[in-house]
Steps between C-alpha positions, in 0.01 A plus 500: 500500500322165556173666598517825308198420286274452800419873505123532535448123503364474853306178558188558706459283809171345607349711775480336841355599832687731736557210735848353494618146480648353815735220411524359852878467488618682811746220573667559163501876503186595306327777690125509551271745328139579573283193509202462277186613679285237331502155655522181299285241667250224453375351178605795289853362492411138568324384188797291397564192708728574790537876467677670789326811629573748773288491813247783471507811717183496711530843659166688484347226287209473746388859436347429159274202431655286228307303243578196296460510125137389526405766755509302825666665800831383635534458875627831637579670826736378770293190576493410131878537472556291814258229380667493162843462659378213718341329200820537299706343779262207551485410130874552461575265792268234359664515158851489645408191700367336184138490622321634193155393617543691825602811303194458276272449801626823661445685174151357456390569858628857513442602138367838401597700190712735709750242618702518182666822608676288759547183295654683205801591714794308356260297287346283773180460295713364213673253730163385633368438149813309395466281807133433416598398146768268630256341744246441223763325286563240774297184454260423782530843659189695602525877520301734724471730198547410136723736295195613302314599817812684617519676164140623535588657834809659348289634216252648747782662696668641190808283552477254210801519266584351162684182591235408762227543238705288261529218754124497560418501128741215423373298796150523349641389164685208656184388679308500173312828554653751254174697490542571872853616424364748248250620760790557742674708233191713442466561875864606517455729200207671669719559805772681305481879493567520129511260207852627431624303801427177313821543301718588800786267592331402827183385323664327203488156663130535581422610144693207354316261730167645387596420140587147614153471656337627179682244283434220752130588499492489119664157507257374764192630320639398159465857375730668244751748640424860410800730523273804486290378792807391700661842473179679589483293814871544572609827334875443476746500211767287662374147436732262690736247350481145629824527698369813671193313623718214620656745746163516680483223758122450488512465119766230529267304726251452215515154342706457185204467263332815632822698477554389141146594391518835677840588355376418149198725552710783637740468208203546266399818684860620501544447126160651413577815698868527407598823325871466428531865399340640813698697754374267775647196324832662417554635851408164653786317328734384778873547452580308821296186429631352173274194494191715541635735235554208263142382555364848427705522180357169380150626582560817302616301197201267527266800514624655175565176314696543177460877495789581732501746788519879481856634519441663840404161646805328352717780641354461847555123501859545378565745781340280769683185390828694502437634852409150621845378379336296222699684232478205262120517513517875435681434172249228410218751541689739269540224240130420519422868440727510192352175368156662513631797302447750779726796427711580808509862613718660765261357762586136432863579415542654845354188662743284304793724594404450863510125445844538341631702795376229740636211293739275694672358193700706250348819637730737310458322169123471535437859603738650242338298225150601606592869511655479154200319351261753654685795350544322167123436481440874513367512857647794689596433864322711763561575868397152610737345245789703638401407854542134402833585340618668821380203705682263263824698542480477878412130494806428286730699728538808277391795716709750300309413184169531687590850618615595150157402367337715768727793413413477131131512579540795736707686242223457244705276271224236482221676316158478665633308800475644852606371840203350678454428867535127432822553304652716773413241764658230282827696500489545878423132553781395269755716679389383843507131405858542380595662831541848348308663785681835488425538128133412557472751786654768285264430214201511734610835650550644155157384394340653811656842428349487153147429627505121492261335749596146606223244538475199730708291258786752523497500878477120517815464290699716743349344814585153370859594413571675830366205698705252299810709575411522869461879477190512719525871580489582132206263457323679783571839342359398160188361671447835675553679170238275342255576780561874468430479126161334570600194298305196618699183579417177320565133568859535375562781749392280787702208365811718515419630849429151635831392350659784698335382822636147455850621422503735799359229725784265412754777545367624835369169633131580557180314408344672195154345535322793669641749253388285210150487645505880546590530134207279407273745683662791315440320171131483587495875553647544154228285344724194457321202649716281716398161373649200326531690173697796636723296732579258218605797288731616780649151540562487126660844505729413790635188334542662159655834596681411822571127467367476856345158555504528881282811489256321271477212747445740790227684311323171436512416871360843588233449237388181671517651847269781386260237361541612139434194287761442226375428150639305205713793387649539848620141498612525137710805586652336808578176315657692211707709741629198693593318179691802372697492824558128454303391806288219359393368840355835604317521167363149550387592852296790360356269234392245760350779711258612227210258573495608866389844384251371244733587211512231229835360396447602140697406192705826508624421852590143398679636195712735711636208703528259205693760299748562782549130575545412132741787435706403804523136385265367767285317249379240749353778715350665192340165409354463851336842465383416148323185620342696785374758250354234270333322790328817623140545385546878483808528282624390160850521356541756222764562233730663757476201735597254228772725360662558841517136607588355158773759459629395840508137384686597185762712675534292815852430627667751274359352180572131565151361535460233764270200485287662771461820296381309193258298715358826640474643148308189389253539785448870426450435126251225581303750709518749212343242267198481731423874488134549421375734229729765357845550643729791423853368440646850477825551308763328717333165564486390132878560476577324826305176451696382191827563688383274781389237247850503349637423847275197541180641649176335387264750338136376483354479150225753573762758595706421188194545277407826666850636444507381137167664425613814679170500684432557864277200543615187679255229393 
């Protein structure tokens, strides 16, 4: 009965090629299917720093002359292949031995545009360029080839990629020649096959750097910044936030004054070009990066001033804040919408219901009240509303009620409401999470007989559950069913399968590293780049769904062994995971490792550690980190930093504040009084500071005045 209304409701799948996915899991019982005939190799999958690519098949490659993107012939024939192999080995040996100049000399002496077919194997040309950059950054060093000269050769050979172009542009800016950086950008643009590639993920960093060069040139020449001209030169819609640029190592190497002027100029371009109602803006809102989301919300409010945002924009922000676990912020967005007399429709009500279902405090009371107010206001719930209701029932441990809601919809008792694919998946997920696997399997079978077509989300739910239960044969069977249905795997699929490999490895006592690498190759075949972004997503998935910190640590080691450079999000994910497992020392080790990979120890990373230390009554350690943060020239404490550590001082030792805690609070408040410009106190800090004052903490007069005036300025 549960799926009786699925008659004729078949969901079309996206067509895929006749080739089949090979999961590379022979050790864990997943059989092999036909391999893809196409070969992933070279720069096509290496535009992001540290991408892992499969070694190309060279059979019969010498029969057809190959050309680079600018028309020059690659070396071909048996002699060409042999020469290329020798060149690869010589440069590789030089780099491994740490002799960058020797590697550059070999490249320079034996260069011709055709050598890149050999150097692109496993990203050797990327390693060579990174080594050249590192050599240039060392004081007193003299390179055989400057990075810019190397870039010109790469450009000629059709091997220049986005991050390399970015490094060259920003080096020109740092050396006071932003006009040369713009010239580099134009040369790179001319080398692209189509202008559409400018907006691709692999070229985003280069495009952002070109905007940096434009603003820097305007500052140098004392010319006004023209948003129209800037976006003609760099035709992108995704203007970077300051924290996004700070993830780029070469940008961080600019002096503080230059960075500040450039960021102000870019913010002008960003605000001038911002269209808060556009699809591009709404789809760019991140639900997994709350601080970035908060910054974008403030930008949107600044753009519209006192007019308020359109309802669709409010609804999207409510939804994103809810998904990012910032449920309180989601309700604040709703209140702002009501204050601006924007009439809520089912769109924004559904977003708020989602926030209610995800609420961690008084979930039942909050959701029930929201549902009642929605109905009372005359807004009729639709399929998405009922999906949230079903999700709420499962989250509060009421599966029978969830299934009753589904039955009512299928029986036609909820007028105008039909079961959607998302709703059906929500039911399956809810049953599986509660361990009701048999019921979920039965529901899926019933849906299939009625013409229901599962999508990748459906399959991922079952794969995850079977693996968590140790039912690897069932997991294998559902993977084969997915393959047969031509449903493409996504990053969640691979997260589940990698989880399976680790679990099987521990059970059977084998080293999972080769199988993990094989899976990385398979991911490349499926169009999922194996880089810091994708591996970080897998690490996050493993720790969230499987509570498997050892697998996360192993993946990080494999990541380093394969020369994939971790980014700020990688370290943030690892630190967060270790802290959730209570291993502060491991988290601190990752934090201290960040500078070795050129990743700045930003305020968010400091806040992660300060929050844990404060919450666990290690206020002295939190204070040590706080002073380190304040001392750094690249970071500043924010409202979260102050709230975390001051709350730790207030609650230290079970509520009995020690002399040391008050002394720490005094030092932190003194630092707060020295904040320059405008400072956002948030909502918790103004409540916390008077409590500390009542316990004997000394609150500087400037902070007292700011709180009394209810302003955000600390004079």
